[in-house]
C-alpha positions as YAML, in Angstrom:
chain: A
units: angstrom
residues:
- id: 1
  name: MET
  ca: [-10.20, 91.95, 65.98]
- id: 2
  name: GLU
  ca: [-12.76, 92.26, 68.75]
- id: 3
  name: ASP
  ca: [-13.15, 95.97, 67.94]
- id: 4
  name: VAL
  ca: [-13.65, 95.18, 64.27]
- id: 5
  name: ALA
  ca: [-16.23, 92.50, 65.10]
- id: 6
  name: ARG
  ca: [-18.09, 94.90, 67.38]
- id: 7
  name: ARG
  ca: [-18.05, 97.71, 64.79]
- id: 8
  name: ALA
  ca: [-19.28, 95.39, 62.02]
- id: 9
  name: GLY
  ca: [-21.81, 93.59, 64.22]
- id: 10
  name: VAL
  ca: [-20.34, 90.15, 63.59]
- id: 11
  name: SER
  ca: [-18.35, 87.52, 65.45]
- id: 12
  name: LYS
  ca: [-14.55, 87.37, 65.68]
- id: 13
  name: MET
  ca: [-14.71, 84.17, 63.67]
- id: 14
  name: THR
  ca: [-16.42, 86.03, 60.83]
- id: 15
  name: VAL
  ca: [-13.71, 88.72, 60.90]
- id: 16
  name: SER
  ca: [-11.08, 85.98, 60.73]
- id: 17
  name: ARG
  ca: [-12.85, 84.34, 57.77]
- id: 18
  name: VAL
  ca: [-12.95, 87.65, 55.88]
- id: 19
  name: ILE
  ca: [-9.23, 88.27, 56.47]
- id: 20
  name: ARG
  ca: [-8.36, 84.77, 55.32]
- id: 21
  name: GLY
  ca: [-10.55, 85.08, 52.22]
- id: 22
  name: ILE
  ca: [-12.89, 82.21, 53.03]
- id: 23
  name: PRO
  ca: [-15.83, 82.59, 50.60]
- id: 24
  name: SER
  ca: [-18.59, 81.36, 52.94]
- id: 25
  name: VAL
  ca: [-19.12, 84.97, 54.16]
- id: 26
  name: SER
  ca: [-21.82, 86.91, 52.28]
- id: 27
  name: ALA
  ca: [-20.74, 89.86, 50.11]
- id: 28
  name: GLU
  ca: [-22.66, 92.33, 52.30]
- id: 29
  name: THR
  ca: [-21.08, 91.04, 55.51]
- id: 30
  name: ARG
  ca: [-17.62, 90.94, 53.93]
- id: 31
  name: GLU
  ca: [-17.93, 94.57, 52.84]
- id: 32
  name: ARG
  ca: [-19.11, 95.59, 56.32]
- id: 33
  name: VAL
  ca: [-16.12, 93.88, 57.94]
- id: 34
  name: LEU
  ca: [-13.64, 95.38, 55.45]
- id: 35
  name: ARG
  ca: [-15.14, 98.83, 56.03]
- id: 36
  name: ALA
  ca: [-14.74, 98.39, 59.80]
- id: 37
  name: ILE
  ca: [-11.11, 97.30, 59.28]
- id: 38
  name: GLU
  ca: [-10.44, 100.48, 57.32]
- id: 39
  name: GLU
  ca: [-12.21, 102.75, 59.78]
- id: 40
  name: LEU
  ca: [-10.35, 101.28, 62.75]
- id: 41
  name: GLU
  ca: [-7.04, 101.01, 60.85]
- id: 42
  name: TYR
  ca: [-6.70, 97.40, 61.97]
- id: 43
  name: TYR
  ca: [-3.57, 95.67, 60.70]
- id: 44
  name: PRO
  ca: [-3.30, 91.96, 61.55]
- id: 45
  name: ASN
  ca: [0.08, 90.93, 62.94]
- id: 46
  name: SER
  ca: [1.58, 89.15, 59.95]
- id: 47
  name: THR
  ca: [4.40, 87.53, 61.91]
- id: 48
  name: ALA
  ca: [2.03, 86.02, 64.44]
- id: 49
  name: ARG
  ca: [-0.30, 84.85, 61.69]
- id: 50
  name: ALA
  ca: [2.55, 83.24, 59.78]
- id: 51
  name: LEU
  ca: [3.69, 81.31, 62.86]
- id: 52
  name: ALA
  ca: [0.16, 80.23, 63.73]
- id: 53
  name: ASN
  ca: [-1.09, 79.36, 60.25]
- id: 54
  name: ASP
  ca: [2.04, 78.51, 58.23]
- id: 55
  name: VAL
  ca: [1.45, 81.42, 55.84]
- id: 56
  name: THR
  ca: [3.74, 84.23, 54.69]
- id: 57
  name: THR
  ca: [1.04, 86.91, 54.21]
- id: 58
  name: ASN
  ca: [2.83, 87.79, 50.95]
- id: 59
  name: VAL
  ca: [1.48, 87.58, 47.41]
- id: 60
  name: ALA
  ca: [3.64, 88.09, 44.31]
- id: 61
  name: LEU
  ca: [2.71, 89.87, 41.12]
- id: 62
  name: LEU
  ca: [4.86, 88.26, 38.45]
- id: 63
  name: VAL
  ca: [5.14, 89.67, 34.94]
- id: 64
  name: GLY
  ca: [6.64, 87.73, 32.07]
- id: 65
  name: HIS
  ca: [9.79, 88.17, 30.04]
- id: 66
  name: PRO
  ca: [10.65, 90.73, 28.84]
- id: 67
  name: PRO
  ca: [9.51, 92.57, 32.02]
- id: 68
  name: ARG
  ca: [6.54, 94.89, 31.42]
- id: 69
  name: PHE
  ca: [5.87, 96.97, 34.51]
- id: 70
  name: ASP
  ca: [4.30, 99.67, 32.35]
- id: 71
  name: ASP
  ca: [1.45, 102.06, 32.99]
- id: 72
  name: PHE
  ca: [-1.07, 99.22, 32.62]
- id: 73
  name: PHE
  ca: [0.44, 96.94, 35.25]
- id: 74
  name: ASN
  ca: [1.26, 99.84, 37.57]
- id: 75
  name: TYR
  ca: [-2.47, 100.39, 38.01]
- id: 76
  name: VAL
  ca: [-3.20, 96.66, 38.20]
- id: 77
  name: ALA
  ca: [-0.59, 96.43, 40.98]
- id: 78
  name: LYS
  ca: [-2.20, 99.37, 42.79]
- id: 79
  name: GLY
  ca: [-5.61, 97.70, 42.79]
- id: 80
  name: ALA
  ca: [-4.11, 94.41, 43.97]
- id: 81
  name: GLU
  ca: [-2.07, 96.07, 46.69]
- id: 82
  name: LEU
  ca: [-5.06, 97.95, 48.10]
- id: 83
  name: GLU
  ca: [-7.15, 94.79, 48.29]
- id: 84
  name: LEU
  ca: [-4.29, 92.81, 49.84]
- id: 85
  name: ALA
  ca: [-3.74, 95.53, 52.45]
- id: 86
  name: ARG
  ca: [-7.40, 95.26, 53.42]
- id: 87
  name: ARG
  ca: [-6.73, 91.61, 54.16]
- id: 88
  name: GLY
  ca: [-3.48, 92.18, 56.03]
- id: 89
  name: TYR
  ca: [-1.26, 90.97, 53.18]
- id: 90
  name: SER
  ca: [1.62, 92.54, 51.24]
- id: 91
  name: LEU
  ca: [2.36, 92.59, 47.51]
- id: 92
  name: ILE
  ca: [5.78, 91.66, 46.13]
- id: 93
  name: LEU
  ca: [6.60, 92.68, 42.56]
- id: 94
  name: VAL
  ca: [8.64, 90.06, 40.70]
- id: 95
  name: MET
  ca: [10.02, 90.16, 37.17]
- id: 96
  name: GLN
  ca: [10.69, 86.92, 35.31]
- id: 97
  name: GLN
  ca: [14.34, 87.06, 34.35]
- id: 98
  name: SER
  ca: [14.33, 84.67, 31.38]
- id: 99
  name: GLU
  ca: [12.03, 83.29, 28.71]
- id: 100
  name: GLU
  ca: [12.42, 79.74, 30.03]
- id: 101
  name: GLY
  ca: [9.77, 80.24, 32.67]
- id: 102
  name: ASP
  ca: [11.92, 79.26, 35.66]
- id: 103
  name: LEU
  ca: [10.33, 79.64, 39.08]
- id: 104
  name: PRO
  ca: [11.53, 82.90, 40.70]
- id: 105
  name: MET
  ca: [13.59, 82.61, 43.89]
- id: 106
  name: VAL
  ca: [10.83, 83.97, 46.16]
- id: 107
  name: VAL
  ca: [8.57, 81.24, 44.83]
- id: 108
  name: ARG
  ca: [11.10, 78.42, 45.15]
- id: 109
  name: GLN
  ca: [11.80, 79.48, 48.72]
- id: 110
  name: ARG
  ca: [8.04, 79.54, 49.45]
- id: 111
  name: LYS
  ca: [8.11, 83.17, 50.53]
- id: 112
  name: VAL
  ca: [4.67, 83.84, 49.04]
- id: 113
  name: ASP
  ca: [1.24, 82.28, 49.55]
- id: 114
  name: GLY
  ca: [0.18, 82.75, 45.94]
- id: 115
  name: LEU
  ca: [0.89, 84.53, 42.68]
- id: 116
  name: LEU
  ca: [-0.81, 86.90, 40.29]
- id: 117
  name: LEU
  ca: [0.58, 86.17, 36.83]
- id: 118
  name: GLY
  ca: [0.49, 89.34, 34.75]
- id: 119
  name: GLY
  ca: [0.31, 89.41, 30.99]
- id: 120
  name: PRO
  ca: [0.34, 86.99, 28.08]
- id: 121
  name: GLU
  ca: [4.10, 86.40, 28.17]
- id: 122
  name: ILE
  ca: [3.73, 83.99, 31.10]
- id: 123
  name: ARG
  ca: [4.73, 80.58, 29.78]
- id: 124
  name: GLN
  ca: [2.60, 77.47, 30.06]
- id: 125
  name: SER
  ca: [5.52, 75.65, 31.67]
- id: 126
  name: LEU
  ca: [5.62, 78.18, 34.52]
- id: 127
  name: ILE
  ca: [1.90, 77.77, 35.20]
- id: 128
  name: GLU
  ca: [2.29, 74.00, 35.26]
- id: 129
  name: SER
  ca: [5.27, 74.26, 37.64]
- id: 130
  name: LEU
  ca: [3.28, 76.42, 40.05]
- id: 131
  name: LEU
  ca: [0.37, 74.01, 40.07]
- id: 132
  name: ALA
  ca: [2.73, 71.04, 40.51]
- id: 133
  name: ASN
  ca: [4.16, 72.80, 43.56]
- id: 134
  name: ALA
  ca: [0.65, 73.46, 44.92]
- id: 135
  name: LEU
  ca: [1.08, 77.24, 44.67]
- id: 136
  name: PRO
  ca: [-2.23, 79.02, 43.97]
- id: 137
  name: CYS
  ca: [-2.12, 81.41, 41.02]
- id: 138
  name: VAL
  ca: [-4.43, 83.70, 39.04]
- id: 139
  name: LEU
  ca: [-3.89, 84.92, 35.48]
- id: 140
  name: LEU
  ca: [-4.17, 88.65, 34.75]
- id: 141
  name: ALA
  ca: [-4.96, 89.90, 31.23]
- id: 142
  name: ASN
  ca: [-4.54, 86.34, 30.01]
- id: 143
  name: ARG
  ca: [-6.57, 83.14, 29.81]
- id: 144
  name: VAL
  ca: [-5.63, 79.53, 29.08]
- id: 145
  name: SER
  ca: [-7.86, 76.55, 28.44]
- id: 146
  name: HIS
  ca: [-5.53, 74.02, 30.05]
- id: 147
  name: PRO
  ca: [-4.61, 73.63, 32.82]
- id: 148
  name: PRO
  ca: [-7.67, 75.28, 34.40]
- id: 149
  name: VAL
  ca: [-6.53, 78.43, 36.21]
- id: 150
  name: PRO
  ca: [-8.61, 81.35, 37.54]
- id: 151
  name: SER
  ca: [-8.26, 84.45, 35.38]
- id: 152
  name: VAL
  ca: [-9.26, 88.11, 35.13]
- id: 153
  name: CYS
  ca: [-9.44, 89.72, 31.69]
- id: 154
  name: ALA
  ca: [-10.91, 92.85, 30.19]
- id: 155
  name: ASP
  ca: [-13.79, 92.50, 27.76]
- id: 156
  name: ASP
  ca: [-11.31, 92.53, 24.89]
- id: 157
  name: PHE
  ca: [-13.80, 91.39, 22.27]
- id: 158
  name: GLY
  ca: [-16.57, 93.77, 23.31]
- id: 159
  name: GLY
  ca: [-14.20, 96.72, 23.64]
- id: 160
  name: SER
  ca: [-12.68, 96.28, 20.19]
- id: 161
  name: LEU
  ca: [-16.10, 95.65, 18.66]
- id: 162
  name: ALA
  ca: [-17.33, 98.99, 20.03]
- id: 163
  name: ALA
  ca: [-14.19, 100.82, 18.89]
- id: 164
  name: VAL
  ca: [-14.34, 99.59, 15.30]
- id: 165
  name: GLN
  ca: [-18.11, 100.06, 15.10]
- id: 166
  name: HIS
  ca: [-17.54, 103.68, 16.15]
- id: 167
  name: LEU
  ca: [-15.03, 104.17, 13.32]
- id: 168
  name: ILE
  ca: [-17.52, 102.65, 10.88]
- id: 169
  name: SER
  ca: [-20.27, 104.96, 12.18]
- id: 170
  name: LEU
  ca: [-18.01, 107.90, 11.26]
- id: 171
  name: GLY
  ca: [-17.88, 106.65, 7.68]
- id: 172
  name: HIS
  ca: [-14.63, 104.71, 7.68]
- id: 173
  name: GLU
  ca: [-14.58, 101.68, 5.40]
- id: 174
  name: ARG
  ca: [-10.82, 101.19, 5.12]
- id: 175
  name: ILE
  ca: [-9.72, 100.19, 8.60]
- id: 176
  name: ALA
  ca: [-6.41, 98.52, 9.44]
- id: 177
  name: PHE
  ca: [-5.42, 96.54, 12.53]
- id: 178
  name: VAL
  ca: [-2.03, 96.74, 14.26]
- id: 179
  name: GLY
  ca: [-1.48, 94.41, 17.20]
- id: 180
  name: THR
  ca: [0.92, 92.05, 18.89]
- id: 181
  name: ARG
  ca: [0.90, 88.27, 18.46]
- id: 182
  name: ARG
  ca: [-2.55, 86.78, 18.02]
- id: 183
  name: THR
  ca: [-1.44, 83.72, 19.96]
- id: 184
  name: PHE
  ca: [-1.96, 85.99, 23.00]
- id: 185
  name: TYR
  ca: [-5.51, 85.67, 24.32]
- id: 186
  name: HIS
  ca: [-6.24, 89.40, 24.64]
- id: 187
  name: VAL
  ca: [-4.89, 90.23, 21.16]
- id: 188
  name: ARG
  ca: [-6.81, 87.32, 19.63]
- id: 189
  name: GLU
  ca: [-10.03, 88.61, 21.20]
- id: 190
  name: ARG
  ca: [-9.36, 92.20, 20.12]
- id: 191
  name: PHE
  ca: [-8.67, 91.04, 16.58]
- id: 192
  name: ARG
  ca: [-11.87, 88.99, 16.65]
- id: 193
  name: GLY
  ca: [-13.80, 92.12, 17.62]
- id: 194
  name: TYR
  ca: [-12.20, 94.02, 14.73]
- id: 195
  name: VAL
  ca: [-13.07, 91.28, 12.25]
- id: 196
  name: THR
  ca: [-16.63, 90.87, 13.56]
- id: 197
  name: ALA
  ca: [-17.37, 94.61, 13.38]
- id: 198
  name: SER
  ca: [-15.89, 94.87, 9.89]
- id: 199
  name: GLU
  ca: [-17.65, 91.84, 8.42]
- id: 200
  name: SER
  ca: [-20.97, 92.75, 10.06]
- id: 201
  name: ALA
  ca: [-20.79, 96.08, 8.22]
- id: 202
  name: GLY
  ca: [-19.99, 94.33, 4.94]
- id: 203
  name: LEU
  ca: [-16.36, 95.50, 4.93]
- id: 204
  name: ARG
  ca: [-13.54, 93.33, 3.62]
- id: 205
  name: VAL
  ca: [-10.75, 92.49, 6.08]
- id: 206
  name: ARG
  ca: [-7.55, 92.91, 4.10]
- id: 207
  name: PRO
  ca: [-4.70, 90.65, 5.34]
- id: 208
  name: GLU
  ca: [-2.07, 93.18, 4.24]
- id: 209
  name: TRP
  ca: [-3.66, 95.72, 6.59]
- id: 210
  name: CYS
  ca: [-3.51, 93.37, 9.60]
- id: 211
  name: ILE
  ca: [0.00, 93.64, 11.04]
- id: 212
  name: GLU
  ca: [1.60, 91.81, 13.98]
- id: 213
  name: VAL
  ca: [4.47, 93.48, 15.83]
- id: 214
  name: ALA
  ca: [6.13, 93.42, 19.26]
- id: 215
  name: TYR
  ca: [4.50, 95.64, 21.89]
- id: 216
  name: SER
  ca: [6.41, 98.92, 21.85]
- id: 217
  name: GLN
  ca: [5.99, 102.46, 20.60]
- id: 218
  name: GLU
  ca: [8.79, 101.97, 18.08]
- id: 219
  name: GLU
  ca: [7.10, 98.86, 16.64]
- id: 220
  name: GLY
  ca: [3.83, 100.78, 16.37]
- id: 221
  name: ARG
  ca: [5.69, 103.52, 14.52]
- id: 222
  name: ARG
  ca: [7.35, 101.05, 12.14]
- id: 223
  name: ALA
  ca: [4.09, 99.26, 11.32]
- id: 224
  name: SER
  ca: [2.28, 102.56, 10.78]
- id: 225
  name: LEU
  ca: [4.97, 103.88, 8.44]
- id: 226
  name: GLU
  ca: [4.46, 100.73, 6.40]
- id: 227
  name: LEU
  ca: [0.67, 101.12, 6.33]
- id: 228
  name: LEU
  ca: [0.41, 104.86, 5.80]
- id: 229
  name: GLY
  ca: [3.22, 105.02, 3.26]
- id: 230
  name: GLN
  ca: [1.19, 102.98, 0.77]
- id: 231
  name: SER
  ca: [-0.61, 104.66, -2.12]
- id: 232
  name: ASP
  ca: [-3.56, 102.40, -1.31]
- id: 233
  name: ARG
  ca: [-3.70, 103.12, 2.40]
- id: 234
  name: PRO
  ca: [-6.32, 102.79, 5.17]
- id: 235
  name: SER
  ca: [-8.30, 105.78, 6.39]
- id: 236
  name: ALA
  ca: [-8.27, 104.52, 10.00]
- id: 237
  name: VAL
  ca: [-6.12, 102.27, 12.17]
- id: 238
  name: PHE
  ca: [-7.23, 100.32, 15.21]
- id: 239
  name: TYR
  ca: [-4.33, 99.46, 17.54]
- id: 240
  name: SER
  ca: [-4.55, 96.61, 20.05]
- id: 241
  name: GLY
  ca: [-2.70, 98.75, 22.63]
- id: 242
  name: ASP
  ca: [-2.20, 102.46, 23.28]
- id: 243
  name: LEU
  ca: [1.58, 102.23, 23.15]
- id: 244
  name: LEU
  ca: [1.32, 101.05, 19.54]
- id: 245
  name: ALA
  ca: [-1.02, 103.96, 18.80]
- id: 246
  name: LEU
  ca: [1.55, 106.40, 20.20]
- id: 247
  name: GLY
  ca: [3.95, 105.05, 17.60]
- id: 248
  name: GLY
  ca: [1.25, 105.43, 14.99]
- id: 249
  name: MET
  ca: [0.87, 109.13, 15.73]
- id: 250
  name: GLU
  ca: [4.62, 109.53, 15.54]
- id: 251
  name: ALA
  ca: [4.63, 107.89, 12.10]
- id: 252
  name: ALA
  ca: [1.82, 110.14, 10.88]
- id: 253
  name: ARG
  ca: [3.81, 113.24, 11.86]
- id: 254
  name: GLU
  ca: [6.88, 111.91, 10.03]
- id: 255
  name: LEU
  ca: [4.82, 111.43, 6.89]
- id: 256
  name: GLY
  ca: [3.32, 114.92, 7.17]
- id: 257
  name: MET
  ca: [-0.15, 113.53, 7.80]
- id: 258
  name: SER
  ca: [-2.67, 114.89, 10.28]
- id: 259
  name: VAL
  ca: [-4.63, 112.85, 12.81]
- id: 260
  name: PRO
  ca: [-7.58, 112.58, 12.33]
- id: 261
  name: GLY
  ca: [-7.65, 114.67, 9.13]
- id: 262
  name: ASP
  ca: [-5.73, 112.19, 7.02]
- id: 263
  name: VAL
  ca: [-6.03, 109.09, 9.17]
- id: 264
  name: ALA
  ca: [-8.08, 108.28, 12.27]
- id: 265
  name: MET
  ca: [-6.51, 106.31, 15.12]
- id: 266
  name: VAL
  ca: [-8.00, 104.35, 18.03]
- id: 267
  name: GLY
  ca: [-6.16, 102.47, 20.78]
- id: 268
  name: PHE
  ca: [-6.95, 100.14, 23.66]
- id: 269
  name: ASP
  ca: [-6.25, 100.25, 27.46]
- id: 270
  name: ASP
  ca: [-6.49, 104.02, 28.11]
- id: 271
  name: ILE
  ca: [-3.01, 104.42, 29.58]
- id: 272
  name: ARG
  ca: [-2.31, 107.67, 31.38]
- id: 273
  name: SER
  ca: [-0.64, 109.42, 28.43]
- id: 274
  name: ALA
  ca: [-3.52, 108.69, 26.02]
- id: 275
  name: ALA
  ca: [-5.46, 111.79, 27.10]
- id: 276
  name: LEU
  ca: [-2.32, 113.97, 26.93]
- id: 277
  name: LEU
  ca: [-1.48, 113.35, 23.28]
- id: 278
  name: ASP
  ca: [-2.07, 115.86, 20.50]
- id: 279
  name: PRO
  ca: [-4.73, 115.04, 19.50]
- id: 280
  name: PRO
  ca: [-5.95, 113.09, 22.54]
- id: 281
  name: LEU
  ca: [-6.33, 109.40, 21.74]
- id: 282
  name: THR
  ca: [-9.70, 107.71, 21.39]
- id: 283
  name: THR
  ca: [-9.31, 104.40, 23.19]
- id: 284
  name: VAL
  ca: [-11.01, 101.59, 25.08]
- id: 285
  name: ARG
  ca: [-10.75, 102.07, 28.83]
- id: 286
  name: VAL
  ca: [-9.90, 99.09, 30.99]
- id: 287
  name: ASP
  ca: [-10.50, 99.37, 34.76]
- id: 288
  name: LYS
  ca: [-6.99, 98.23, 35.64]
- id: 289
  name: GLU
  ca: [-7.31, 98.70, 39.40]
- id: 290
  name: GLU
  ca: [-10.49, 96.62, 39.42]
- id: 291
  name: MET
  ca: [-8.64, 93.88, 37.56]
- id: 292
  name: GLY
  ca: [-6.03, 93.82, 40.32]
- id: 293
  name: ARG
  ca: [-8.67, 93.80, 43.05]
- id: 294
  name: VAL
  ca: [-10.67, 90.98, 41.48]
- id: 295
  name: ALA
  ca: [-7.50, 88.95, 40.90]
- id: 296
  name: VAL
  ca: [-6.75, 89.08, 44.63]
- id: 297
  name: GLU
  ca: [-10.32, 88.04, 45.38]
- id: 298
  name: LEU
  ca: [-9.96, 85.02, 43.08]
- id: 299
  name: LEU
  ca: [-6.61, 84.13, 44.61]
- id: 300
  name: PHE
  ca: [-8.07, 83.97, 48.11]
- id: 301
  name: GLU
  ca: [-10.94, 81.86, 46.81]
- id: 302
  name: THR
  ca: [-8.37, 79.45, 45.38]
- id: 303
  name: ILE
  ca: [-6.35, 79.39, 48.60]
- id: 304
  name: SER
  ca: [-9.37, 78.64, 50.76]
- id: 305
  name: ARG
  ca: [-11.02, 76.22, 48.28]
- id: 306
  name: PRO
  ca: [-8.29, 74.62, 46.16]
- id: 307
  name: ASP
  ca: [-10.63, 72.01, 44.69]
- id: 308
  name: ALA
  ca: [-13.28, 74.49, 43.52]
- id: 309
  name: GLU
  ca: [-13.87, 75.12, 39.82]
- id: 310
  name: PRO
  ca: [-11.62, 78.04, 38.74]
- id: 311
  name: ARG
  ca: [-13.57, 81.20, 37.94]
- id: 312
  name: GLN
  ca: [-12.98, 83.26, 34.80]
- id: 313
  name: VAL
  ca: [-13.93, 86.92, 35.33]
- id: 314
  name: THR
  ca: [-14.38, 89.46, 32.54]
- id: 315
  name: ILE
  ca: [-14.12, 93.16, 33.44]
- id: 316
  name: PRO
  ca: [-16.35, 95.49, 31.36]
- id: 317
  name: THR
  ca: [-14.67, 98.09, 29.13]
- id: 318
  name: GLU
  ca: [-15.71, 101.58, 28.02]
- id: 319
  name: LEU
  ca: [-15.08, 103.38, 24.75]
- id: 320
  name: ILE
  ca: [-13.53, 106.78, 25.49]
- id: 321
  name: ILE
  ca: [-14.10, 109.07, 22.48]
- id: 322
  name: ARG
  ca: [-11.49, 111.78, 22.01]
- id: 323
  name: LYS
  ca: [-10.25, 113.73, 19.00]
- id: 324
  name: SER
  ca: [-8.00, 111.17, 17.29]
- id: 325
  name: CYS
  ca: [-10.88, 109.32, 15.60]
- id: 326
  name: GLY
  ca: [-12.38, 112.36, 13.85]
- id: 327
  name: ALA
  ca: [-15.99, 113.22, 13.22]
- id: 328
  name: ALA
  ca: [-16.28, 112.68, 9.48]
- id: 329
  name: VAL
  ca: [-14.44, 111.10, 6.57]
- id: 330
  name: ALA
  ca: [-13.93, 112.64, 3.14]
- id: 331
  name: SER
  ca: [-14.70, 110.29, 0.27]
- id: 332
  name: GLN
  ca: [-11.62, 108.68, -1.24]
...
């Protein structure tokens, strides 16, 4: 710690504050200390710290039921793990085993100092149990109005607005929406972006073209077969997640339709396989690693200042234009 303090030009106390996540350190000083920690490969002794400070130096990433450690949360976990390592902490991956929202064993045994709660499937009862047990937590890709909990979300509204506006700019006027339950915050916001873009362009949102399904490739396929098999069908489909769009492409092939020749498709999240599809999928990119990093930052703020107002952080998104959306639309 003395070496780190010397390299960063700060006191040992400042180094300690940075490691413990105390927010009174300026962003510039914090970054200088973290850079010195990396350069010197300094790893705080977690056992000694636990004995001295009554901490475990463990943080859990908990995903809801059914478990969803998919491509999205793999990258979120990577970002969280890197930030935790910079602070001398470890990440434990935990899957909720039932829909009831029971506290996982590592939580009940107090083997973690806080939790990152991943995804919209996390039940309200679980959040309330964590707060009742004075366990700091941060929501990932989810947001609730009560109880107040820090959260990190993508710009779901802005991303979907940009995606649908792009389809409209290509001439599409018959755009469908396929997503999971709109009770989920991120889906609700993505649907709101779809509706806002459509209505702003004077397009009618047709309820029969707005389908809710479970989040899987097979459900995306099933919904798309239903949409594209109609005589009065959409010319484009906006999916609230890339996995649903993968199913959509599968359905188009089954029906002998080309993408984007017969129907344009756009997804959301930019999972790894999106760029590898044929054609590559136009989608909204979410900086998943940054979401994980910021979630850890918020968690340490909560640990060091439990009475502070919870922060809600929105991560910007980027529309990634590939071949699945097409460049023009024939009149129908």
